[in-house]
Each structure stands twice: as structure tokens, then as C-alpha cells.
C-alpha positions in Angstrom: 34.5 -8.6 -22.9 36.3 -9.7 -19.6 34.2 -11.5 -17.0 33.2 -9.6 -13.9 34.9 -11.0 -10.9 33.4 -10.5 -7.4 35.8 -10.3 -4.5 35.2 -13.3 -2.1 36.7 -11.2 0.7 33.9 -8.8 0.7 30.9 -9.8 2.7 27.4 -9.0 1.7 26.2 -6.1 3.8 22.8 -6.2 5.3 20.6 -3.2 5.9 17.9 -3.3 8.6 15.2 -0.8 8.3 13.8 0.2 11.7 10.1 0.6 12.5 10.2 4.4 12.8 12.0 4.8 9.6 9.7 2.4 7.7 6.7 4.4 9.0 8.3 7.6 7.6 8.9 6.1 4.2 5.5 4.5 4.1 3.9 7.9 5.0 5.4 9.3 1.8 3.5 6.6 -0.1 0.3 7.3 1.9 0.5 4.1 3.9 -0.3 4.3 7.5 0.3 1.7 10.3 -3.0 0.8 11.9 -3.4 1.1 15.6 -3.9 -2.7 15.8 -0.6 -3.2 14.1 1.2 -0.8 16.5 -0.4 -2.7 19.4 0.9 -6.0 17.9 4.4 -4.7 17.6 4.4 -3.2 21.1 3.3 -6.6 22.4 6.1 -8.3 20.5 8.6 -5.7 22.1 7.1 -6.3 25.6 7.4 -10.1 25.3 10.9 -9.9 23.8 10.2 -12.0 20.8 13.0 -12.9 18.4 12.7 -11.9 14.8 11.8 -15.5 13.8 9.0 -15.5 16.5 7.7 -12.2 15.2 7.6 -13.5 11.6 5.8 -16.6 12.7 3.2 -14.6 14.7 2.6 -12.4 11.8 2.3 -15.3 9.3 0.0 -17.1 11.7 -2.2 -14.0 12.0 -2.6 -13.6 8.2 -2.4 -17.1 6.9 -5.4 -18.6 5.4 -7.2 -21.0 7.7 -8.6 -24.2 6.3 
């Protein structure tokens, strides 16, 4: 069997799922975004946080203390 070659010229494409689309997909699974989470994301938007800053804030909020 011949080895599979990948083309180095093709870049890996990234797909970013927006918040509204994620909520619609989650609703199919019966998962709802809490009011507190929606407020948190609205605060992130108002403060203009970068994706890295958002991840850090979410991590800090949910990380075990101690």
C-alpha cells in the first residue's frame, strides 16, 4: 500500500464557532447557557478582552483554589 502524502502547501483551516451558533447547537443537546455566564461574556465584550484574557478569566473562575 502506498504511503499517504499530505500536501505541505495546504494550510490547516480553522473553524471558529460563534456564541450564538454554539447556543443553538447546545440547545439541541438540552444545554442552556446560564444568565450568569451570559453576563460574564457580556462583561468580556464590554471590556474588549482578547481570547487569551477570556480563557484566563474562565480558568481562574473555575480552577480549584487551594
